[in-house]
C-alpha positions in Angstrom: 16.3 63.2 63.0 18.4 60.8 60.9 18.3 61.6 57.1 15.7 58.6 56.7 13.3 59.9 58.9 13.5 63.5 57.7 12.7 62.1 54.1 10.0 60.0 55.4 8.3 62.9 57.3 9.0 65.5 54.8 7.6 63.2 51.4 4.6 62.3 53.7 4.0 65.8 54.3 4.1 66.7 50.4 1.8 63.8 49.8 -1.1 65.0 52.3 -0.9 68.5 51.1 -1.4 67.5 47.6 -4.3 65.0 48.8 -5.8 67.8 51.0 -5.8 70.2 48.2 -7.3 68.1 45.5 -10.2 67.2 48.2 -10.9 70.9 48.6 -10.8 71.3 44.8 -13.4 68.2 44.5 -15.5 70.3 47.0 -15.6 73.4 44.8 -13.5 75.2 47.7 -10.9 75.9 45.5 -9.9 76.7 41.9 -7.2 75.3 39.2 -4.8 78.4 39.7 -5.4 78.5 43.6 -4.9 74.9 44.0 -1.6 75.0 42.1 -0.5 77.9 44.1 -1.6 76.4 47.5 0.7 73.2 46.6 3.7 75.5 45.4 3.3 77.7 48.7 3.2 74.6 51.1 6.0 72.8 49.5 8.2 75.8 49.8 7.0 76.3 53.8 8.0 72.7 54.3 11.3 73.1 52.4 12.4 76.1 54.7 12.6 73.6 57.4 15.6 71.9 55.8 18.4 73.4 57.7 17.2 72.4 61.0 16.3 68.8 59.5 18.9 68.0 57.5 23.0 68.6 58.2 24.2 67.5 54.8 23.0 67.7 50.9 22.8 64.1 50.4 19.1 63.2 51.9 18.1 66.7 50.3 18.7 65.4 46.9 17.3 62.3 47.6 14.0 63.7 48.2 14.4 65.9 45.5 14.5 63.2 43.3 11.6 61.3 45.1 9.4 64.2 44.8 10.1 65.0 41.1 9.8 61.2 40.1 6.3 61.3 42.2 5.2 64.5 40.4 5.8 63.2 36.8 4.6 59.8 37.7 1.1 62.0 38.2 1.6 63.7 35.1 2.3 60.1 33.3 0.2 57.4 35.4 -3.5 58.2 34.6 -4.4 56.1 37.8 -2.0 58.9 40.0 -3.2 61.6 37.4 -7.2 60.8 38.0 -6.3 61.1 41.7 -4.4 64.1 42.1 -3.3 65.2 38.8 -6.4 68.1 38.9 -4.1 69.8 41.6 -1.2 70.6 39.2 -2.8 70.0 35.7 -5.7 72.2 36.4 -4.7 75.1 34.4 -4.5 75.4 30.6 -0.8 76.3 30.1 1.8 73.6 30.1 4.1 74.3 32.8 7.0 72.0 34.5 7.7 74.3 37.3 6.7 71.9 40.1 9.3 69.3 38.8 12.0 72.4 38.4 11.0 73.1 42.4 12.6 70.1 43.9 15.8 70.4 42.0 16.0 73.9 42.4 15.7 73.7 46.0 18.2 70.9 46.5 20.8 72.6 44.8 20.5 75.9 46.7 20.8 74.0 49.9 24.0 72.6 48.5 25.2 75.9 47.5 24.3 77.4 50.7 26.6 75.0 52.9 24.4 75.5 56.2 24.3 79.2 55.6 20.3 79.6 56.9 20.0 82.9 55.4 21.3 82.0 52.0 19.1 78.7 51.9 15.9 80.5 53.2 15.7 83.9 51.2 15.8 82.2 47.6 13.3 79.4 48.9 10.7 81.8 50.3 11.3 84.0 47.0 10.4 80.7 45.4 7.5 79.6 47.3 5.5 82.9 47.9 6.7 85.6 45.3 5.7 83.4 42.5 2.4 82.6 43.9 1.7 86.2 45.0 2.2 87.2 41.4 -0.2 84.5 39.8 -2.8 85.4 42.0 -2.6 89.1 42.2 -2.4 89.0 38.6 -5.4 86.6 37.9 -7.7 88.9 40.2 -6.4 92.7 40.0 -4.4 92.6 36.9 -5.3 95.1 34.3 -2.3 96.3 32.6 -1.1 93.5 30.3 2.1 92.8 28.3 3.0 89.8 26.1 5.2 87.1 27.1 6.9 83.9 25.2 3.5 81.8 25.8 0.9 84.3 27.3 0.0 87.7 28.6 1.2 88.6 31.9 0.2 92.0 34.5 2.3 94.4 35.8 -0.1 94.2 38.9 1.4 90.7 39.0 5.0 91.1 38.4 4.9 94.2 41.2 3.3 91.7 43.6 6.4 89.1 42.5 8.9 91.9 43.4 7.2 92.9 46.6 6.5 89.7 48.2 10.2 88.3 47.3 11.7 91.5 48.3 9.9 90.9 51.8 11.0 87.4 52.0 14.5 88.4 51.7 14.5 91.2 54.1 12.7 89.0 56.8 15.4 85.9 55.9 18.7 88.4 56.3 16.9 89.9 59.5 16.0 86.8 61.4 18.7 84.6 60.0 21.4 86.5 58.7 22.0 89.4 61.0 22.1 92.3 58.3 21.5 95.7 59.6 18.2 97.3 58.3 19.9 99.3 55.4 21.8 96.6 53.8 18.8 94.0 54.3 16.4 96.5 52.5 18.5 97.2 49.4 19.5 93.7 49.1 15.7 92.8 49.2 14.9 95.6 46.6 17.4 94.6 44.3 16.4 91.0 44.5 12.7 91.5 44.3 13.0 93.5 41.3 15.5 90.8 39.5 12.9 88.2 40.6 9.9 90.3 38.8 12.0 90.4 35.8 12.7 86.7 35.7 9.4 85.9 36.0 8.0 88.5 33.7 10.4 86.4 30.8 9.9 82.9 32.0 8.0 80.3 30.4 6.6 77.1 31.5 7.6 77.2 35.0 11.2 78.2 34.2 11.5 80.7 36.7 11.2 78.0 39.3 14.6 76.7 38.6 16.2 80.5 37.9 14.9 82.6 40.6 16.2 80.5 43.8 19.9 80.0 41.7 20.5 83.5 41.1 19.2 84.8 44.0 21.5 82.3 45.8 24.3 83.6 43.8 23.4 87.5 44.4 23.1 86.8 48.0 26.3 85.2 48.1 28.3 88.3 46.8 26.4 91.1 48.4 26.7 89.7 51.8 29.4 92.2 53.7 28.5 94.9 51.1 27.7 98.4 52.7 24.5 100.2 52.2 25.9 102.4 49.5 27.7 99.6 47.4 24.4 97.8 47.3 22.2 101.1 46.5 25.1 101.7 43.6 24.0 98.2 42.1 20.3 98.8 42.4 21.0 102.0 40.2 22.9 100.0 37.8 20.0 97.3 37.3 17.6 100.3 36.8 20.5 101.9 34.2 20.9 98.6 32.3 17.3 97.9 31.9 16.6 101.4 31.0 19.5 100.9 28.3 18.3 98.1 26.7 14.8 98.8 26.7 15.8 101.9 24.3 18.4 100.1 22.4 17.3 98.8 18.9 13.5 97.5 19.7 13.4 96.8 16.3 16.1 94.0 16.6 14.6 92.4 20.1 11.3 92.2 21.1 10.1 93.3 24.7 11.3 89.8 26.5 14.2 89.6 24.7 15.3 93.1 25.5 14.4 92.1 29.4 16.3 89.2 29.1 19.4 91.1 27.8 19.2 93.5 31.1 19.1 90.7 33.3 22.1 88.7 31.5 24.3 92.1 31.7 23.4 93.0 35.0 23.8 89.3 36.3 27.2 88.9 34.9 28.5 92.2 36.1 26.8 91.9 39.8 28.5 88.6 40.1 31.8 89.3 38.6 32.6 92.5 38.0 33.1 94.9 35.0 35.4 92.4 33.3 32.5 90.1 33.0 30.8 92.8 30.9 33.4 92.5 28.2 32.5 89.4 26.3 28.7 90.0 26.3 29.2 93.6 25.0 31.8 92.5 22.4 29.2 90.1 21.3 26.3 92.9 20.8 28.9 95.0 19.4 30.2 92.7 16.8 26.7 91.5 16.1 25.7 95.5 15.1 28.9 96.5 13.4 31.3 93.7 12.2 29.1 90.7 10.8 27.6 91.4 7.4 23.9 92.4 7.1 22.0 90.0 5.6 20.3 90.7 1.9 16.9 90.5 3.2 17.4 92.6 6.4 17.1 91.2 10.0 13.9 89.8 11.6 12.9 90.8 15.4 14.3 88.1 18.1 12.9 86.5 20.9 13.5 85.7 24.2 14.5 82.2 23.2 17.7 83.8 21.3 18.8 85.6 24.4 18.1 82.8 26.7 20.2 80.3 24.4 23.2 82.9 23.9 23.3 83.5 27.8 23.3 79.9 29.0 26.7 79.0 28.1 27.6 81.5 30.5 25.4 81.7 33.7 26.4 78.8 35.3 29.9 79.9 35.1 29.2 83.4 36.8 27.2 81.2 39.5 30.3 79.3 40.0 32.1 82.3 40.3 29.9 83.7 42.8 30.7 80.4 44.9 34.3 81.1 44.5 36.1 83.5 42.8 38.3 82.2 40.1 39.6 83.7 36.6 39.0 80.2 35.2 35.1 80.9 35.4 35.5 84.3 33.4 37.8 82.3 30.8 34.8 79.6 30.5 32.1 82.6 30.3 34.2 84.1 27.7 34.8 80.9 25.6 30.9 80.2 25.7 29.8 83.5 24.4 32.9 83.1 21.7 31.1 80.0 20.7 28.1 82.2 20.3 29.6 84.5 18.2 31.6 82.1 15.9 28.3 80.6 15.0 26.5 83.8 14.6 29.3 84.9 12.4 29.1 81.9 10.1 25.5 82.1 9.6 25.7 86.0 8.8 28.5 85.0 6.1 26.4 82.5 4.9 23.4 84.6 4.6 25.6 87.5 2.9 28.0 85.0 0.7 25.9 81.9 -0.3 28.3 81.1 -3.1 31.5 80.8 -0.4 30.5 77.1 0.9 30.6 75.6 4.5 34.5 75.9 4.8 34.8 79.4 4.3 31.6 80.4 6.5 33.2 78.5 9.0 36.8 80.2 8.7 35.2 83.5 8.7 33.4 82.6 12.0 36.2 81.0 14.0 38.6 84.0 13.0 35.9 86.8 13.9 35.5 84.7 17.5 39.1 84.0 18.0 40.9 87.4 16.9 37.8 89.8 18.5 36.8 87.8 21.8 40.8 86.7 22.5 42.0 89.8 21.9 39.6 91.6 24.2 39.8 89.1 27.1 43.7 89.4 27.0 43.1 93.3 26.8 41.1 93.6 29.7 42.5 91.0 32.0 46.0 91.1 30.8 48.0 88.2 29.2 48.9 86.4 32.5 45.2 85.9 33.5 45.1 82.7 31.3 47.7 80.0 30.4 48.7 79.6 26.9 47.5 76.1 26.6 44.0 77.0 28.0 44.1 79.5 25.1 44.7 76.9 22.8 42.5 74.4 24.3 39.8 76.8 23.9 40.1 77.6 20.4 40.1 74.1 19.6 37.2 73.1 21.3 35.1 76.3 19.8 36.8 75.3 16.4 35.1 71.8 16.9 31.8 73.0 18.0 31.8 75.6 15.2 31.9 72.8 12.7 29.9 70.4 14.4 27.0 72.9 14.3 27.5 74.1 10.8 27.8 70.2 9.5 24.4 69.6 11.5 22.6 72.3 10.0 20.6 71.3 6.7 20.4 74.9 5.9 22.7 77.2 7.5 21.3 80.6 6.0 17.6 79.8 6.5 16.5 77.1 9.3 12.9 75.3 8.8 12.6 76.2 12.7 14.6 79.1 14.1 13.7 78.4 17.2 15.0 75.1 17.2 18.1 76.3 15.6 18.4 78.4 18.8 18.5 75.7 21.1 20.9 73.7 19.1 23.2 76.5 19.1 23.1 77.3 22.8 23.6 73.6 23.3 26.8 73.7 21.2 28.1 76.8 23.3 27.5 75.3 26.2 29.1 71.9 25.4 32.0 73.8 24.0 32.5 75.5 27.4 32.1 72.2 29.4 34.7 70.7 27.1 37.0 73.1 28.1 36.3 72.8 31.6 36.9 69.1 31.6 40.3 69.7 30.2 41.1 71.8 33.5 40.0 68.8 36.3 42.7 67.8 37.6 
């Protein structure tokens, strides 16, 4: 089948799916949440056929763009919204999950490079795990916990984990030819990880994160013996337990769960060397930077997401092709975060100093501490001297722009917006350093 014919067929199937669900909804056969999840599962089931239809990623990216544009049109064009908008907009919460869905599928298809197990397992997790969690949580959820935007249930999270694990095991056995012990261990790890990601995600962000982090772990876990996979499962449980026990007055439930995910993901994809930068950042925050005079508040998940955002992409890149430059860019993103955090803490402790001195203290701390730890852990030959200099320059520039752009560095009007600006500064710093590495 040609790429154009495949796109036309699949686009027609997706449009027909939405119209059929909308018709059932109008007859009162399905409620708003079930309607959303039927579309979600139907889209996933259709996408599972991609490896048998498309031989390259180009048509998949085009189909993803067409689908996303159509879903956005349903939201923003009144006539389309009246026709099928109730399928996706019938629940009260705001979610962009259906928009993330096509892009995440296309990204995994491109990354898998024809490996059907690496594609089918993440997409099946995305299609069926999330839907199971929502439906089970709505029907049988009794034990509740609070997330960023709503209450979720332990029963729903357990359903996400169980169905995601089953999807991984089936894909690895049917398409990957993996042995039973390895498939079961891999499914259990990814199921628990997916449940944790879904528990802390908001506005459908899990539709983007779950397939990408699942693909990256599958890439690394392929070929590992069952004993090694069992060890990784134990480490995941240990990291989660340590984060729950660590300074609950500093991080709320979602933030501690998110921190556990970032730490495990970094270690699982890159090895213990990848823990040096985040652990150094945590230790520096607790023991090196000054404590603000008014004490410290309790941080939410947004803080962890923004701090980790500069590194997750480089960890995924390392899963595709292990290179020391990804570790350096990962470290640089977290070092930029450390520089910003240190500058903010010094502005709170020493308001009389002024911005230039706050910049100096933040830059010096991050450069000496993170740079020193990177060289100590990886060796002086791990990165070229000019890369170290480039990293210091882009970090200094990102810190200067961030400080200059903050009206009140010590006490912003909107702390959540501040975290997103801070995350963007670190991401841009690591991307700028990456641009200098291109041929």
